[in-house]
Residue, then its C-alpha position, 0 to 999 in steps of 0.5 A: x583515476x587508479x594508481x599506477x603500479x610503482x615498479x611500471x611506468x605509464x604506458x603511452x597509448x595513442x588517442x583517437x579523437x572523433x568529431x560528430x558530423x552533423x545531419x542534415x534533416x531532409x527537406x519537408x515537401x508539402x503533400x500535393x492537394x487532391x481534390x475529393x468528389x463530394x458523396x452526393x451532389x449538393x443542392x443549388x441555392x440562391x440568395x437575394x441580397x438586400x441591395x436586390x442582387x440574387x447570388x446563386x451557389x451551392x450550400x455549403x454545410x460547415x464541417x462538424x467536428x467529431x464529437x469529443x468524449x466527455x472528459x470526467x470532472x476529476x481525473x481516474x488517477x486522482x480518484x485512485x490515489x484517493x480510494x488507495x488513501x481511504x483503503x490505508x486509513x481503513x487498514x491502519x484503523x483495522x491494525x490499530x484496533x488489533x493491536x489494541x485487542x491483542x494488548x487488552x487479551x493480553x492484560x486479561x490473561x495475565x490477571x486471570x492467571x495471577x487470580x489463579x495463583x492467588x486462589x490455588x495459593x490460598x488454598x494450599x496455605x489453608x490446607x497447611x496451617x489449618x489443624x482444627x479439623x482431621x478427617x482421621x489418620x494418626x497425628x504426631x507431634x514431631x517435636x516430642x518424637x524420639x528417634x532411638x537406632x532408627x526407630x520411630x517412638x512417639 
């Protein structure tokens, strides 16, 4: 199975072989029958046969088996598997709704940010490019300004 080391010869080992010995089963002897006395003495009954003979003896009531617990129509394991499947489907549906809600919320936030950027950018553009209405202050025309010896002359 494993390669031997090339410098050493394989060692010879003695091998013991064990043969299994069969176990004979013990002889099964039936348990002796022990007569059991009834709890009360049964009543003696006489029966008249159709040919006129009379038979007298004890009335033996047939043994009534113990009532078996009623088995449910469907096994509990099947009910548990079915309930687990229903629960799994409910969880999957909820997760689907949750992911849909998160996707919609992300799209709404993206649109609101874009709308705010457009409105704010438009307001800034109006402030920069509108020159008709000033509320006081000095207006300098940069094109006509002359700078001489680090002094600004308009």
